[in-house]
N, C-alpha and C positions, 0 to 999 in steps of 0.2 A: 587455512580452512575458512570458507565463506558460509555464513548462516543465512538461510532464506526462509522467511516466515510469511504465512498468509493466515487469514482468519478461518478460512474453510478449505478443506482438502481439494475441493473442486477447483479452487483458484490456482493450485500448483500441480494439478494432475498431469498436465503435459510434461512438466519437469520430472515428476516421478516416473513417468513412462520412459524417459530417456536416461534415468539414473543407472549407472553401472557399478558393479562390485558392491552391492548394497548390503549394509548391516543395519539392524534396527535395535533400538533400546527404548523401553517405556519408563517414563519418569513423570510423576504427577499427573497421571491419566493422559499423557501425550506421547505419541510415538515419534521418535527422532530418527530420520532416515539418513545415514551417512553413506557416502559413495562418491563416484566421479561423474561429474556432469560437464560434458564438452571439454574434457581434459582438465577440469578444475575440481579440487577436493571441496566438497560441500556437505552441509547437513541441512535437510529440509524438515520443516515442522509446521503444522497448522495449529495456531494458538487458541482457537475458539474466539467468540465475539467479545469485545469489550476491553476496557483499559486494564482491568485487574488481570484478566486472563493473559493479555498480551505482555504485561509487565513480568508476570511469573515465568512465562515461556522464555522471554528474552534473558532474564537473569540466569535461568537454568542453562540456556544456550551458551552464554558467556562463561559461566563458571565450570561447566562440565565438558565443553567441547573446544574451548580455547580458540574461538573464532576470532579472526582479525578484522572482519567486516560483517555488517548485517544489512540485508536488503529486505524490505517489506514490500509485498506485492498483493494487489487485490482490487476489489471494486470500490466505488465511491459514488455519492450523489452530487451532481453539479448544482451550484447555487449562483452561477453567472449565466446570463442569457446566451453568451457566445460559446458555451460548452454544450456539446451534444453527446448522445449515446455513442460509445465507441471511441471518443476522444481520450487522450492520455494526459494525465497530470504528473509531471515529475516534481516532487515536493521540494520546496525551497525552505520555508519555515513552517514549523508545526506548532499550533496553538491548542490548548485544552479549553474548548468553548463553554464547558460546564464547570470550570474552576473559578471559585470566588471565595477568597479568604479575607474579605474586607471585615473589619477595618484594619486588620493587621497588615495586610498586603493589598496592593492594587488589584482590581479585577483582572483575572486571567494570569496573574503573577504566581509563579511556582514558589511556594514557601521555602525559605532558606536560600534557594538558588537566586531568588529575586530576578527571574527572567520570565518574560511573558511568552517567549517562544524559543524553540530550539532549532538551529539551522542545520540542514543536511550537508553532506560532503559528497565529493566525487561527481559534482554537477556536470562538468564538461563531458566526461566520459559517458555518462548516462544520457545526456541530451544527444550526443553524437550517435549513440546506439539506438535511441528511439527514432531519430531521423532516418537512420539506415533501415530500421525495421519497417517504417511506414513506406519507404520507397520500395520495399520488397514484400509489401503487405499480403499480396495474393498467394505468396508461397506458404503462408501460415494460416490464413483465414479463408475458409471456403466461401465462395460468393453466395451460396444458399444460406449459410449461417449469418453472413452480414446482412443479407436482405431481410431475414427474419426479424432482425432488430433495427431495421431501417438505417443501417450504417452505410453511408455513401462516400464521404470524403473525410476520413478521420484525420485529426491533427493532434498536436501536443502543445501543452502549455507548461512552462516552468513557473509554478505559482505556489502560494501558501495554502495550507490545508488545516482545517479545523476538526479536532477529534472530540468526542464526548460519548458518554454512555446513554445515548438516545438515538433511536432511528428517526431521522428527520423526514417528515412526510406532509408538511403543511406550509402553505405560502406565508402564513403569519410568522412562523418560526424562521423561515428563510429571510424575510424582511428584517427581523430582529438581528439575525446573524450578519446580514449585509451592513446593518447599522453599527453593530458592536465590533465586528472584525471585517472592515470593508475590503481588505486585501485578500481574504480567503476566497478561493475559487471552488472548493468542494468540501464535503463533509464525510466523515467516516467515524469508526469507533475504536481505533487502536493506535494509529500512527504516532500521535504526540506522546503516548505512554512509552512506546518503544524508543522514541527519540530521547526522552528524558533518561531512561535507563542507560542507553548507549553513551549519552553525554557524561553521566556520572561515572561510567566505567572507562571512558575515553576510547570508545570503539567507534570507528567511522560508520555512519548510518546514512542510508538513502532509501527513498520510497517511490514506488510506481503505483499510481492509481488509475484504473480504467473506469470511465464514467458509464454507469449502468442505468442511470435514471436521472431525472431532474430534481429529485428530492422534494417534490411538491405533492399536492393532493391527487395528482394523476400518476403518481409513481407506482405503476402496476407492471411488473415484469417477472418472468420466470428466472429468479436469481440463480438457481442451481444450473439451469441450462446455459444461461449467459456466462456464468463462471467457468463452466466446463468447456464450452465451444468457443468463447471469445476471450475472456480474461486470462484463462490458463495458457492459451496459445500466444496471446500478447506477451505474457511473461516469458515464455520460452523464446520467442523471437527477439525480444529486446535484450534478454540476458545472453543469448547466443552472440549478438553483436557486441555486447558489453564485455564479454569474456575475451573476444578477439582483439579488442582495442588495447 
């Protein structure tokens, strides 16, 4: 069984639309959708926003559904100049940019674990799947939807991701993040928390992030529409190739 999480249902709606033999259960105010997706047994759930919500969802997923792998998918804000709306980030290492337990631990270091980041797994398969998706892009994304968000030549980056319970929307904060975590290419609110839970439970974890904005003062976008028409279909396309590999 593979667990698939997103922060918003819109981000996995395309997956839900293709789910077969569906059964649902409600736990902790979250609906878990079990079924078959592209001949794979999966359970889908949206965690809600933030690290606490994502951690609770991940723990429930592991303990109650006996998943052997977890994939997180959703949108993120780019903090590098070469990332554009519609690009894909396959996560390498996950940092908690709002974690600071000094003087007991170094900045960003997870207490007890003494790790500043958690590394993902299954990189090669996911990178290959993303490449295949981008080559077959027009089969999943309508040209009118891509044009609406000025997506022209989407690419992917295998890079580090910074998570925190903050919506980043200022150049000042981006500059600080670039200084503190120079290897991070995008920001979001859940990934590092899910990575930590998976690390502690020894469950393989990977993450797909679709760039929805530049995380700056001009970050104005219809997130719900972007998640529904772009991010959700990216997730379906990438996972379709991932499950085939």
